[in-house]
C-alpha positions, 0 to 999 in steps of 0.5 A: 494464482491467488485472488487479490483484493480489487481484482477479478479472476479470469475464471470469474469473468468466464463464468459470468459470460457463460451464465449470461450467454445461457440466459440470453441465448448468446453464442459464448466462446470457450474459456480458451478465447480469453487471451489475456489475464485481468490486471487487478484494479487498485484497491482503495481504502474500505472507508474511503470518502469522495472528494470533488476536485475543485478547479480553484481555491474558492471551491476546494473541499476540506480534507480531514487528517486521518481520513482517506479520499478518492477523487478524479483528475482530468488530463491537463487539469489542476485540482485544489483541496483544502487543509485547516492546520494549527501552528504546531503540527506537521501535516503530510498529504500523499496523492496516489494517481492511477492511470487507466489500465491497458493504456500506454502513457508517455515516459514523463506523464505523472503528477505534481503535488504542492502544499500552498498557503493562503498567499499561494506561497509554496510549502513543498513541491514534488513530482512523480512520473510513469518512467521509462517502461511506460507501463500504467501503474499507480504513482505517488507524490507527497506534499508537506507543511512542516513546522520548524523553528526558525522557518519563516514560511508556512508556520502559521495556523490557518488555511492551506491548499493541496494542489495536484496537477497532471504533468502530461507530455501530451504524447501518451495515450492517457493525455486526455484520460481522467486519472483516479486519485487517492489522497491520505492526509496525516498530521504529526504532533510536535515533540514534548521537548524541543531539544530532543531532535539531535542531528542526523547520525552516521550509519552503516551503508554496507549491504548485508546478505539477503535472507535465505530459506524456503519462501512463504506464500504471501500474495501482495495487496492491491493498494496501500490500504490493502498492503499485505503485512510481512516481516523479516523473511522470504515471501513469494507471490505472483504478478501478471504484467501490468500489476502492482502489489503492495506489502507493508513492513513494520519498522521501529525506531533505530531499525534499518530495512533491506529488501530485494525482489527476485523475478523468476524466469518465464511465466508460470502459466501461459507462455509467449509461444502459446499466446503468440506474443513476442515468441518468448524472446527479447528484452524489456527495459525496467520490467520489474520495479521495487519501490520503498515508501515511508508511513506517510507514503513518501517515496524513499528509494526505488530500483528497477531491472530489465528482463530477458526471460531469465531470472533477475533481481532488483535490490534496494540501495541500503538506507539509514536506520529510522530516526527522528533527526533524519528529517534534518538531513539535506537529501533523500533517502535519509530525509524520508526515514524520519519516523517508525511505522509501516513502510511499504514495499511496492512491486510492479511488473511492466505490461511490456513483459506480456508482449515479449514473454507471455501473460504469466503470472510470474513468480516474484520473491521478496526478501526482507531483512531488518537490521539494528536494535529497536530504540525508544522513540521521541517524546511526542506532545499528543498523538498523530492522526490517524492514531498509530500511524508512526508506530507509537500505539500499535503492536508490541515492542518500543513502538509497535514494530511487531511482525507476528500473527497480530499483524497478519490478516490471515492469522487474525481471521484464524484467531477470530474463527477459533475464538468464535468456534470456542465461544459457540461451544462454550455457549452450547455447553452452558445452555445444555447444562442449564436445560439439564438442570431445569429438567432435573428440577422439574422431575423433582417437583413432579415426584414430590407432587405425585409420590406414587408416580 
């Protein structure tokens, strides 16, 4: 299985144990004694900042749009963070909570996120829970302060608060555990022309045939910031029970995203009969879950499927094309498809699969199709923060919906390596030529000074 960001491979764990045992004289068990694969931990952004969770508004740490923050939320507690906003930009804050790996949370365990003004009036409120599988996985909820003409609350410039609360039921093993948090604030500028909003349009809700063909190996990333870039096509990776992998798909204005995840039957390495777990039979509810998030990490739609040891598929319901006016739709998923940019496909395999069918890893095939024709986006008055988050400043095409090598970290690395090698070769040849010329000049000077030489 390919090594993923934020995770530690079984081989690395065994190697470290062997070396440590040799140094200290311990009796080290054979590699076969390692009974279960490691579940890669969540990968926070490389430039993540620490933000202390405050118990009240008075001590709330300020969050800067465009930065990513790491924090901790204890069981049964509430945390406050602060935003300083103008009276023109819409602000979004996504909060991802990461339960302790290996724990068994309750169905209703999760978080609630709200944005409040200085008078404790709510601008938005959303919850996210673990779900029926009771598998510890990252859960994401978002808050927003939206600027809209005619709206009375939360329209003024000033101080606002992001309030995150654990929604523990008290019946799961994680009720008293601290959960790590990742917070990602974003701002969206107003439009240059206020009449450029329109109304949500009718759209084709038919489901097209998924892409076919040979899958391309593409392991998923271990977090939103580490999400693997993919475009239209068929992509294959491996997951172990309890693991969550992230992919990002650039979606332009006017485009429509379709996706499904196929879980192959049986693990690709150890089986339940080999590990003594479950005998390789039974049924796991909500074994595989596929979730779509928009560029500010707001949940759009999700689909789960059970697993009985044979291949299963989870296909997302069709969603509307991406348009600015979708924000005026009364409900999701249309309401969330309000801007172009990188949409996230998140795949989770329940820990319960290991108990019934073995540790895996299991092959998952992701099928992605993009419909519709890219359109010109709205005329923003200014830039979003961070720059390019809504696809207006990156890649090629009307708003940067490129899915070529420029979006592929592997291809970028290859290109960089090629550039570095070529540059080194040119420098070597240039230096060699310069040395040769200097030697020739020196020989000419010596000959002139010593004609008989």
